[in-house]
N, C-alpha and C positions, 0 to 999 in steps of 0.2 A: 607877581609870580608869572603872569603871561609874558611880560617883557623879558624876564630872565629866560623863559623857555624859548622864546622866539630868537633870542640872541645866543643862547647856549647850544641848542640842538644842532643848528647848521655847522657850528665850529666842530662839535663832536663828530658829526657825519664826515666832515672833511678830514679830521684827524684820523678817524678809524679807517677811512678809505686809503689814505696815504700810508699809514703804518702797515696795513695789510698788503698793499700793492708793492711796497718796498721791502717787506719782510723785516721791518725795523724793530729790533729788540736789543736793548742795552745789555742784557745778560749775554747774548751772543757776541755783541760788540766787544765787551770787556774780556770775555773768555777767549775769543778767537785771536785777539791781538797778542795775547800772552802765550797761549798753548797751541795755536794752529798757525801762527805767523800770517794771519789773514787780517788785514787792516781795513777792509772795505767798509764794514759797518761802523767802525770807529771813526773813519773819515766822514761818513755820512752824519754821524752824531756831531762831529766837530763843525761841519758846515752848518748844520741846523742851529747849533749854539751861537756861532759867530754872526749868522744872519739875524738872529733874534737880538743879539747884543747891539748890532748896528742900527736896527730899526728902533730899539728902545732909546738909544741915544738921540735919535731924531725925534721920536715921539715925546720924549721928556721936555724938549724945547718947544715943540709945535702944539701938542695937545695938553701939555702940562700934566702928564701922568707922572706921579711920584711913586715909583715902585716900593712896596713894603719889603723890608728885610727883617727876619726874626732876630731876637736877641742872640748873642754869641754864647749859646749853651753848648760849649765845646765837648763836654763829656757825653751828653745825650747824643750829639751829632756823631761822635766817633763810635760809641757803643751801639747805638741804634742803627747807624749806617752799616757797621760790620755785620750785625745780625741779619739785617735786610739783605746784604750782599750774599751771605751764605744761603739764606732762604731762597733767593731767586735761582740759585743753582739747582736745589732740590725741586723747586717748582717748575723747572725747565723753561723759565722765562721771567722777565721783569714784570712790573705791574701793568704797564701799557701793553706789553707783549701778550700777557694772558687775557687782558680785556679784548684785544683785537682778535685773539684766537677763539673767543666765544662765537664770533661771527663766521669762523671757519668750521664750526661744528666739532671742535675738540672737547670731549667730555672732561678730560683732565683739567682743562682751563676752567671749567665750571666748578670743579672741586676746589681748585686754587682760590677762585674768587669768593666762594662761600666761606672758606677758612680765613681768607683775608679780611672779610667783613666782620666775622665773629671775633677774630683776634684783635682787631682795631677797637671794637666795643669793649672787650675785656681790658684793654690797655687804657682806653680813654675814661671809662666810667665804671669799670669792674675791679677785679682783684689786683690787676697790675697797675692801677692808677697811682698808688703810692710810690711804686718803683719809678714810674715815669717822672713824677714830681721830684723825687730824690735825685735822679740823674740830670734833671734840668736845673737844679738849684745852683750848681757851680757855673758862674757866668763870668766872662771876661769883660771888664769895663773899658772897652775899646769901641771905635766906630764899627757899625754893623756891616759896612761894605769895604772891600779891598781898596777902592779908589779913595774913600774917605780916610782909611787908615794910612795910606801912602801919601795923601795930600795932593793927588794929581787928578786931572780930568779923566773920565773913563775912556776917552778916545785914545789916550796914550797907552792904555793897556790893550785896547782892541787892535790897534794898528800892528804892533809886533806879532800878536797872535795870528792875525789874518795873513801877514807876510810869511810867517812860519808854516801855516797850513798850506798856502799857495805853493811854497817851495816843496813841501812834502808831497803834495799831489803831483807836481810837475816832475819830481824825481822818481816816482813810482809808477808802474804800469797801471793803466786804468781798469783792467780786468773786464769781465763780461757779466751781464746779468744772467741769472739762471732760474729755471723753473717758472718762467713767465713773469718774473718779478721785474720791477723797475731797476735801472742801473743805480748804484749806490749814490752817485753824484746827484741824479734827479731826486732821489729819495731825500737826501739831505736838504736840498733847496726847498722842496715842497713842504717838508715837515717844519723847516725853519720859518717859512712864510705863514703856515697855519699857526705856529706858536706866536708869531708877531700879531696876527689877526686876533688871536685870543685876548691879547692885552687890550686891544681897542674895544672888542665886544664886551669884555668883562668890565672895563672902566665905565661903559655906558650904563651899567647897572649900579655904579658906585663901588665896585670891588676893584681895587687897584693892584691886581696880581694876574698872572697869566695862567697857563695850564698847571693843574695839580691833580693828584689822585687820592691822597690820603683824606683830605678834608671832604670831598664829595662822597667818597665811599663811606666815611663816618656818618655823613648827613643822611644818606639813604639807609644805612644800618639803623640809625636812631629812629627813623621814620617807620621802617618795617618792623623792628623788634620792640621798640619802646613807644611807638605812636607819637614821637616828637618830631614835628616837621619844621621846627624853628631854625634849623641849620641848613635847610634847602636854599641854595642860591644859584648863581649863574653856573658855577662849576658842576653842580649836581646835574643840571640838564645837559651840560657839555658831555659829562660822563655817560649819560643815558644814550646820547647819540653815537658814542664811539663804537660799540659793537654793531650797531645798525649800519654805520658806514663801512665797517669791516666786512659785514655780510654782503653788501653791494660789491665791494672789491673782490671778495672771494668768488662770487658768482661770475663776475666779469673775467677774472683770471683763471677760472676753472679749478679753484682750490677748495671749494666747499665740499666737505664729506664728513658725515658723522663718524667719529672714531672713538672707540673705547679702549683706554690703555689697560695693560695687564695689571692684576691686583696689587702687586708690590709697588708698581709705579704710582698707583693711586694713593697708597699710603705715603710714599715719598712726597707726592705733590700736596697732600694734606699737611704734612709737616712743613714743607716749604712755604705754603700759603700762610700758615700760622706764624712762622718766623718773619715773613715779610710784613705782616700786619703789626706784630709787636715792635719790630725794629723800626719800621716806617713811622709808627705812631710816636715812639720815643724820640726819634730824630726830628720829628715835625715835617717829614716829607720823604719822598722816595726818589726813584730815578727820574721822574718827571718833575715833581715839585721842587726838588733840590738840584739834580744834575742837569736838567734842561732849563728850567725857569729860574731857579735861584742863582745858579752860577752865571746866568746871563746878566743878572743885575749885580754881579760881583759880591753876593752875600758871603760873608766869612763863614757863617754856619753852613751854608750850602756847599762851599768849597771843601770844608772839613768833612761833611757828610759824604760827599762824592768820593773823596779819597778813600774813606772808610768803606764805602760800597764796593769800590773796585778791589780793594784789598780783601774784603770779605768774599767777593766772587772768586778771586784767585785762590784763597784759602779753601773755599768750599769745593772748587774743582779738584784741587790737589788731595784734599781729605777724602771726599766722597768717591771720586772716580779713580784716583791713582793709589791711595792707601787702602781704603775700605772696599774697593772694587765694586761699587754700586753699579748695577747694569744701567747702561745708557739707553 
């Protein structure tokens, strides 16, 4: 346990600090590129993803890390991902976005996280557990990773993606950082490096996976609510360090301030947090476990879940803000 804490907490501190300083939230990234024609955060996400992919290809050969990929439970990935994507719109942030906003003093983020924890428990061991099992039952009998499915080395997928991203960045204006935040390019590089470090630290405890949010949230929930500490591992301590690192970043950047949202927004965030927990639990991951970590190892399930998360985000923005006119 001590080893997991010593290796997990520092990574969580680094992650929380970098997320906060960069204002890195995938809900914003996915929303802005479609509805605001602002691609800065999406490019930061793309940079972080490709840096992690590149480091993993190197680590796989040097440190013999064999990244785990989940079974191809396509229906659970698509349904859970879509529900999660809609939920993060109501929650006003993705999983990692709300966890780092704990360190900024946003009361709404605390509401989201509480509902996120409780809804994960309901889906993992409560009333919705049969639904999760039913949605995960249909599975494709194919290789779990895209490179395995295509029969090519991962580098041949990484290289064209990296070339396309470089061309996209070269052809678009760099833009400026705002509100004392890091530039999006710096944010992408730092988050990508922290995500790569997470693989190394996690593997040193016998866990061959990188950053994730659903599993450690579930682990802390089981410990706090059920008294079951058997699921606490490296990622649980990483998650514990995330809001602490964000608090350091908020203090340094002058962003810390206790803020209480208006009552109707609290209700929206409660619903959003619950949807994120249910959807993420069904899909087996969220915007971090699937969209950042899982896609980096070319997991087919993570790719499907990420597409569903993006579509859910777009559907949620259109439904809640444009059709139902929910106050922003």
